[in-house]
C-alpha positions in Angstrom: -35.8 49.0 -30.6 -32.5 50.7 -29.9 -31.2 50.2 -26.4 -28.5 52.2 -24.8 -26.2 50.3 -22.5 -23.6 51.6 -19.9 -21.0 49.3 -18.4 -19.1 49.8 -15.2 -17.4 47.6 -12.6 -17.0 47.9 -8.9 -18.3 46.6 -5.6 -22.0 47.3 -5.2 -23.9 47.2 -1.9 -26.5 44.5 -1.7 -29.6 45.4 0.4 -33.0 43.6 0.3 -32.1 42.0 -3.0 -31.2 45.3 -4.7 -27.8 46.7 -5.7 -26.7 50.2 -4.7 -23.5 52.3 -4.5 -21.1 54.3 -6.6 -20.4 51.5 -9.1 -24.1 51.1 -9.8 -24.7 54.9 -10.0 -21.8 55.3 -12.4 -23.2 52.5 -14.6 -26.6 54.3 -14.7 -25.0 57.6 -15.6 -23.0 56.0 -18.3 -26.2 54.5 -19.7 -27.8 58.0 -19.6 -24.8 59.2 -21.8 -25.2 56.5 -24.4 -27.3 56.9 -27.6 -29.7 54.2 -28.7 -27.8 51.2 -30.1 -24.6 52.3 -28.4 -22.7 50.5 -25.6 -20.5 52.8 -23.5 -18.0 51.5 -20.9 -15.9 53.0 -18.2 -12.1 52.8 -18.3 -12.1 50.1 -15.6 -14.3 47.8 -17.8 -11.9 48.5 -20.8 -8.9 47.5 -18.6 -10.6 44.4 -17.2 -11.5 43.3 -20.7 -7.9 43.7 -22.1 -6.8 40.7 -24.1 -10.3 39.3 -24.4 -10.9 40.3 -28.0 -13.2 43.3 -27.3 -12.6 46.5 -29.3 -13.0 49.8 -27.5 -13.0 53.2 -29.2 -12.5 56.4 -27.1 -15.8 58.2 -26.7 -14.4 61.3 -24.9 -14.6 62.3 -21.3 -18.0 63.3 -20.0 -19.2 65.0 -16.8 -21.6 62.5 -15.2 -24.2 63.6 -12.7 -22.8 63.3 -9.1 -19.2 62.9 -10.2 -16.7 65.7 -9.4 -14.5 65.1 -12.4 -15.1 64.1 -16.0 -15.1 60.4 -16.7 -13.4 58.9 -19.8 -15.8 56.7 -21.7 -15.2 54.1 -24.4 -17.6 52.8 -27.0 -17.7 49.0 -27.3 -17.3 48.3 -31.1 -19.5 45.3 -32.1 -18.4 43.1 -34.9 -21.2 41.3 -36.7 
C-alpha cells in the first residue's frame, strides 16, 4: 500500500466535530499532488520544522485547485 500524504499548517474551523477552512483545503490539494509513497509539505510546514532534523527537498511550485497562485511544495525526505 503506497499512501500519498500532504502536510499544511494553519487555523482550521471546527464545526460539529469536523475541520474546515483554507488550511484544510490546501492540505487536501497537496495530498492530491503527491504520488503514492510521497509526503509533500507546504512551505509553512517546512519553516515550522526548521531545526528539527527533517529534510525537505524542493518539489516545485504547483497550481492547486482553488488557489490563485502556484504554491511551492517540498518533499519530506525519509531516512530509514
